[in-house]
C-alpha positions as CSV (number, residue, x, y, z in Angstrom):
1,M,117.0,92.4,54.5
2,L,115.0,89.8,52.4
3,Y,117.0,87.1,54.3
4,I,116.7,88.4,57.5
5,I,113.0,88.8,57.3
6,C,112.7,85.1,56.3
7,L,114.2,84.5,59.9
8,F,111.6,86.5,62.1
9,H,108.3,85.2,61.5
10,I,105.4,87.1,63.1
11,I,102.1,85.1,62.9
12,P,98.7,86.7,63.8
13,D,97.1,85.8,66.9
14,F,100.5,84.6,68.1
15,V,101.9,87.5,70.4
16,Q,105.2,85.5,71.5
17,T,106.5,85.3,67.6
18,F,106.5,89.2,67.8
19,T,108.4,89.4,71.2
20,L,110.7,86.7,70.1
21,S,111.6,88.6,66.8
22,F,111.9,91.8,68.1
23,T,114.4,90.4,71.1
24,A,116.4,88.7,68.8
25,F,116.7,91.4,66.3
26,I,117.8,93.7,69.0
27,I,120.4,90.8,70.0
28,Y,121.2,90.9,66.6
29,I,122.0,94.4,66.0
30,F,124.0,94.8,69.1
31,V,126.2,91.9,68.3
32,F,126.8,92.9,64.6
33,Y,126.4,96.7,64.6
34,K,129.3,98.2,66.9
35,E,127.7,101.6,67.7
36,N,126.6,103.6,70.4
37,K,123.7,102.5,72.5
38,E,121.4,105.2,71.3
39,K,122.3,104.7,67.6
40,S,121.8,100.8,68.1
41,V,118.4,101.1,69.7
42,A,117.1,103.4,67.3
43,F,118.6,101.3,64.4
44,S,116.6,98.3,65.8
45,V,113.6,99.9,66.1
46,I,113.9,101.5,62.5
47,F,114.6,98.3,60.9
48,F,112.4,96.1,63.0
49,G,109.5,98.0,62.1
50,I,110.3,97.2,58.2
51,I,111.2,93.6,58.9
52,G,108.3,93.3,61.2
53,S,105.6,94.9,59.1
54,W,106.7,92.5,55.8
55,S,107.0,89.5,58.1
56,F,103.7,90.2,59.3
57,L,102.4,90.6,55.5
58,T,104.3,87.5,54.2
59,S,103.4,85.2,57.0
60,W,99.7,86.0,56.6
61,W,99.7,85.2,52.7
62,I,102.0,82.2,53.2
63,R,99.7,80.9,56.0
64,R,96.7,81.3,53.7
65,V,98.6,79.5,50.6
66,A,99.8,76.7,52.8
67,E,96.3,76.3,54.5
68,G,94.6,76.0,50.8
69,T,92.0,78.8,51.7
70,L,92.5,80.4,48.4
71,P,90.5,80.3,45.4
72,T,92.0,77.7,42.8
73,G,95.0,79.1,41.0
74,M,95.6,81.9,43.5
75,N,98.4,80.6,45.4
76,F,100.8,80.8,42.5
77,L,99.6,84.3,41.6
78,V,99.9,85.3,45.4
79,T,103.3,84.0,45.4
80,V,104.3,86.0,42.3
81,L,102.7,89.3,43.5
82,L,104.6,89.2,46.9
83,V,107.9,88.4,45.2
84,I,107.2,91.5,42.6
85,L,106.1,93.6,45.6
86,A,108.9,92.7,47.6
87,L,111.6,93.4,45.1
88,L,109.8,96.8,43.9
89,Y,109.7,97.8,47.7
90,F,113.0,97.0,48.5
91,S,114.4,98.9,45.2
92,I,112.6,101.7,46.5
93,F,114.3,101.2,49.9
94,R,117.8,100.7,48.9
95,V,117.6,104.6,47.2
96,Y,116.6,105.8,50.5
97,F,119.0,103.8,52.6
98,R,121.8,104.7,50.2
99,Q,120.7,108.4,50.2
100,V,120.9,108.7,53.9
101,S,124.1,106.1,54.5
102,E,126.5,108.0,51.6
103,S,125.4,111.5,52.8
104,M,126.8,110.9,55.8
105,M,124.3,113.0,57.8
106,L,123.9,110.6,60.3
107,E,127.1,111.4,61.9
108,S,125.9,114.7,63.0
109,F,123.2,113.2,65.0
110,S,123.3,113.8,68.8
111,K,122.1,111.5,71.3
112,R,118.8,113.5,71.7
113,M,118.1,113.2,68.0
114,W,118.8,109.4,68.3
115,N,116.3,109.3,70.8
116,Y,114.0,111.2,68.9
117,S,114.1,109.0,66.0
118,T,113.5,105.9,68.2
119,L,110.3,107.3,69.5
120,I,109.3,108.2,65.9
121,A,110.2,105.2,64.7
122,I,108.4,102.5,67.2
123,S,105.0,103.4,65.8
124,P,105.0,100.8,63.0
125,S,106.0,98.4,65.5
126,V,103.5,99.1,67.9
127,L,100.9,99.1,65.1
128,I,102.0,95.5,63.9
129,L,101.9,94.4,67.5
130,L,98.3,95.6,67.8
131,L,97.6,93.7,64.6
132,V,99.1,90.5,66.0
133,I,97.1,90.7,69.1
134,S,93.7,91.7,67.7
135,P,93.5,91.2,63.9
136,P,91.0,93.3,62.5
137,R,87.7,91.2,61.2
138,T,87.6,92.6,57.8
139,F,90.4,91.1,55.3
140,F,90.8,95.0,53.6
141,L,91.5,96.8,57.1
142,Q,94.1,94.6,58.1
143,Q,95.8,94.7,54.8
144,L,95.4,98.3,54.7
145,L,96.8,98.7,58.3
146,T,99.7,96.5,57.1
147,F,100.8,98.6,54.5
148,F,100.3,101.6,56.3
149,A,102.9,100.1,58.7
150,I,105.3,99.4,55.9
151,T,104.9,102.9,54.1
152,E,105.5,104.4,57.8
153,S,108.6,102.4,58.4
154,T,109.9,103.5,55.1
155,V,109.3,107.2,55.4
156,I,111.6,107.4,58.3
157,F,114.2,107.5,56.1
158,P,113.7,110.6,54.5
159,L,112.7,112.2,57.4
160,L,116.1,110.8,59.0
161,Y,118.2,112.7,55.8
162,Q,116.4,116.1,56.4
163,M,117.2,115.8,60.1
164,G,120.7,115.0,59.5
165,R,120.9,117.6,57.0
166,S,119.4,120.4,59.3
167,A,121.7,119.0,62.0
168,K,124.9,119.3,59.3
169,L,124.1,122.7,58.5
170,S,123.7,123.7,62.0
171,E,126.9,122.2,62.7
172,E,128.7,123.6,59.7
173,N,127.3,127.0,60.9
174,S,128.7,126.6,64.0
175,R,132.2,125.8,62.8
176,L,132.1,129.0,60.4
177,R,131.3,131.0,63.6
178,A,134.0,129.5,65.3
179,R,136.7,129.9,62.8
180,S,135.3,133.7,62.3
181,E,135.9,134.1,66.0
182,Y,139.6,132.7,65.6
183,Y,140.6,135.2,63.0
184,Q,138.9,138.0,64.9
185,S,141.0,136.6,67.7
186,I,144.3,136.7,65.3
187,E,143.2,140.2,64.1
188,A,142.8,141.5,67.8
189,Q,146.4,140.4,68.4
190,Q,147.7,141.9,65.3
191,Q,146.0,145.0,66.2
192,E,147.8,144.8,69.5
193,I,150.9,144.6,67.7
194,R,150.2,147.3,65.6
195,K,149.7,149.4,68.5
196,L,152.9,148.8,70.0
197,K,154.5,149.4,66.7
198,H,152.9,152.6,66.4
199,D,154.0,153.7,69.6
200,L,157.7,152.6,69.4
201,M,159.1,155.6,68.6
202,N,157.7,156.8,71.9
203,H,159.1,154.2,73.8
204,F,162.5,154.7,72.0
205,T,162.3,158.3,73.3
206,V,161.5,157.5,76.7
207,I,164.5,155.1,76.9
208,A,166.9,157.4,75.2
209,T,165.7,160.1,77.6
210,Y,166.4,157.8,80.5
211,I,169.7,157.1,79.1
212,D,170.6,160.8,78.5
213,L,169.6,161.2,82.6
214,N,172.0,158.5,83.3
215,E,169.0,156.7,84.7
216,N,170.1,153.3,83.4
217,E,168.3,151.4,85.6
218,K,165.0,153.1,84.6
219,A,166.0,152.3,81.0
220,L,166.5,148.8,81.6
221,N,163.2,148.2,83.5
222,Y,161.2,150.1,80.9
223,L,163.2,147.7,78.2
224,K,162.1,144.8,80.3
225,E,158.4,146.0,80.7
226,L,158.2,146.5,76.9
227,G,159.8,142.9,76.1
228,A,157.3,141.4,78.2
229,R,154.2,143.0,76.6
230,F,155.6,141.9,73.1
231,S,156.3,138.2,74.4
232,E,152.6,138.3,76.1
233,I,151.2,139.0,72.8
234,T,153.1,136.8,70.6
235,K,154.1,133.8,72.9
236,Q,154.4,130.5,71.2
237,Y,152.9,127.5,72.5
238,S,152.6,124.9,69.6
239,Q,153.5,125.3,65.8
240,N,150.1,125.7,65.0
241,T,149.6,129.7,64.5
242,I,145.7,129.5,65.2
243,I,146.3,127.8,68.3
244,N,148.9,130.2,69.5
245,A,146.7,133.2,68.6
246,I,143.7,131.8,70.5
247,I,145.6,131.2,73.5
248,N,147.2,134.7,73.5
249,S,143.8,136.3,72.6
250,K,142.1,134.4,75.8
251,R,145.1,135.7,77.9
252,L,144.4,139.2,76.8
253,K,140.6,138.6,77.5
254,A,141.7,137.1,81.2
255,M,143.9,140.3,81.5
256,T,141.1,142.6,81.1
257,E,139.0,140.6,83.5
258,D,142.0,140.9,86.3
259,I,142.3,137.2,85.9
260,E,145.8,135.3,85.6
261,L,145.8,132.9,82.8
262,I,148.3,130.1,83.5
263,V,149.5,128.0,80.6
264,K,151.3,124.7,80.7
265,A,152.1,123.6,77.3
266,D,154.6,121.3,76.4
267,I,153.8,120.6,72.5
268,K,157.3,119.8,70.8
269,S,156.3,118.3,67.4
270,G,153.6,119.2,64.7
271,F,150.8,116.8,64.5
272,E,147.6,116.3,62.4
273,A,144.4,117.3,64.3
274,N,141.1,119.0,63.1
275,E,142.0,122.6,63.6
276,T,138.7,124.1,63.7
277,D,137.7,121.5,66.6
278,L,140.6,121.8,68.3
279,C,140.4,125.6,68.5
280,T,136.4,125.1,69.4
281,L,137.8,123.0,72.5
282,I,140.4,125.6,73.7
283,A,138.7,128.7,73.0
284,N,135.1,127.6,74.6
285,S,137.0,126.1,77.7
286,L,139.0,129.1,78.1
287,D,135.8,131.4,77.7
288,N,133.4,129.4,80.2
289,A,136.7,129.2,82.7
290,I,137.2,133.2,82.4
291,E,133.2,134.2,82.7
292,A,133.1,131.7,85.7
293,D,134.7,134.8,87.7
294,P,137.0,132.5,89.6
295,P,137.6,133.7,93.4
296,D,141.1,133.4,93.3
297,R,141.3,134.9,89.8
298,K,143.1,132.3,88.3
299,V,142.6,130.0,85.2
300,V,144.8,126.9,84.3
301,L,145.5,125.5,80.9
302,E,147.2,122.2,80.4
303,L,148.1,121.6,76.7
304,L,150.4,118.5,76.6
305,E,151.5,115.9,73.9
306,D,152.0,112.4,75.2
307,D,153.3,110.1,72.4
308,D,150.2,109.5,70.3
309,R,147.7,111.7,72.4
310,L,147.2,115.1,73.4
311,L,146.2,115.8,76.6
312,F,144.0,118.8,77.4
313,S,142.8,120.3,80.3
314,V,141.4,123.5,81.9
315,T,140.7,124.2,85.7
316,N,139.0,127.0,87.4
317,R,137.6,127.6,91.0
318,Y,133.9,128.7,91.3
319,E,131.3,129.9,93.8
320,K,128.1,130.1,92.2
321,K,125.9,126.9,92.4
322,I,126.1,124.7,89.2
323,E,123.0,123.5,88.1
324,T,122.6,120.5,85.7
325,R,119.9,118.7,83.9
326,A,118.5,115.0,84.2
327,D,120.9,113.9,81.6
328,G,123.8,115.5,83.0
329,S,124.1,118.6,80.9
330,F,125.0,122.1,82.7
331,I,122.2,125.2,82.9
332,S,123.9,128.5,82.0
333,S,123.7,130.6,84.8
334,K,123.4,133.9,82.2
335,E,119.8,135.6,81.9
336,D,119.8,135.1,78.2
337,K,119.6,131.1,78.6
338,S,118.6,130.9,74.7
339,N,121.7,131.9,73.6
340,H,124.0,130.7,76.1
341,G,125.0,127.4,77.8
342,L,126.0,126.1,74.3
343,G,129.8,126.1,75.0
344,I,129.8,122.6,77.0
345,K,127.6,121.0,74.1
346,N,130.0,122.4,71.3
347,I,133.3,121.3,73.6
348,K,131.7,117.8,73.8
349,E,130.9,117.5,70.0
350,A,134.3,118.9,69.1
351,V,136.1,116.4,71.2
352,H,133.7,113.5,69.9
353,R,134.3,114.3,66.3
354,M,138.1,114.0,66.9
355,N,137.3,110.5,68.2
356,G,138.7,111.6,71.8
357,K,137.4,111.4,75.4
358,I,136.3,113.9,77.6
359,E,135.5,114.1,81.3
360,I,134.2,117.3,83.2
361,T,134.0,117.2,86.9
362,T,133.0,119.5,89.6
363,Q,134.6,118.8,92.9
364,N,135.4,121.0,96.2
365,G,134.8,124.2,94.2
366,V,137.0,123.1,91.2
367,F,135.6,122.9,87.6
368,R,137.7,120.9,85.3
369,I,137.3,120.0,81.5
370,Y,139.7,116.9,80.7
371,A,140.1,115.7,77.5
372,E,142.4,113.0,75.7
373,I,142.6,113.6,71.9
374,P,144.4,111.0,69.5
375,I,147.3,112.6,67.3
376,V,148.7,111.7,64.1
377,K,152.3,113.0,63.7
């Protein structure tokens, strides 16, 4: 950081140095820091606030030392004090930075949170720009504002930590709720099986009655219907028990809404994937499709294994107008918008956590969620 500060000089009354330094630093971040656009912009602004503040401070004092405008003997003292102050500051800065980076809190940041961070962190750079354009006449005020910019640019790190911590807790709560729903789905499936088992003797009595009356065809049809009910509840789509339970649970939900859930699954081998995120993707996608009340009463789920990728898609038709925000996110059509409309957001976040790609399209009355997720066998 000290080395980078030496590369970017910001001189009072010389705005070009600020503009060139800021532009060069943004290029520096985008070239050497391989991250998404929002994160790169945020870090450019956050770190340049620190670099710009220190560069302005050191440039001002070095200029006075070089011009010999300081009292005799002050040159050496100022240089030593600057070095001590810089080392002390960056020792404190490293603690903050390590706390933020090692906690992995920033991994939970959404694009909106990175944009908010950029807006918050840009004020120290704006303050330094104002000091460059029009330096205060009094020495004390200039130094006070410079130190204020340095302090403000550093405080952003505890703020980032708290924001990340809040986002992480929210994410963990969401996962816990999702896992709770998954276990409830499994329990619902087990309950259906227990109901069938409870009535099993009654079913056998009906079959025996048909046989005693020589109505073998009716007995055979009854057996087929009973077998189909067991098959619907316990159908296997993969080697993952929870995934099977989720799909079977959503199939039962669709049946209660008089909707046919068509499942095209081709998963022959086991694979490693985040179980919670994968189930979040499946459950939320199917819930959205079923609740969309498709006019043709059909929802199609495709879950296919293709070498090192898992291909996922849920398709349904719709009649209601789909409204979107300026950022492309969907607006819930339900009355309680504060508690709805989170399904798509959770789906996108789950896919991103699994390092996958997602595409959501609405064309010709067809709503489709398509995702590609890397898998390890």
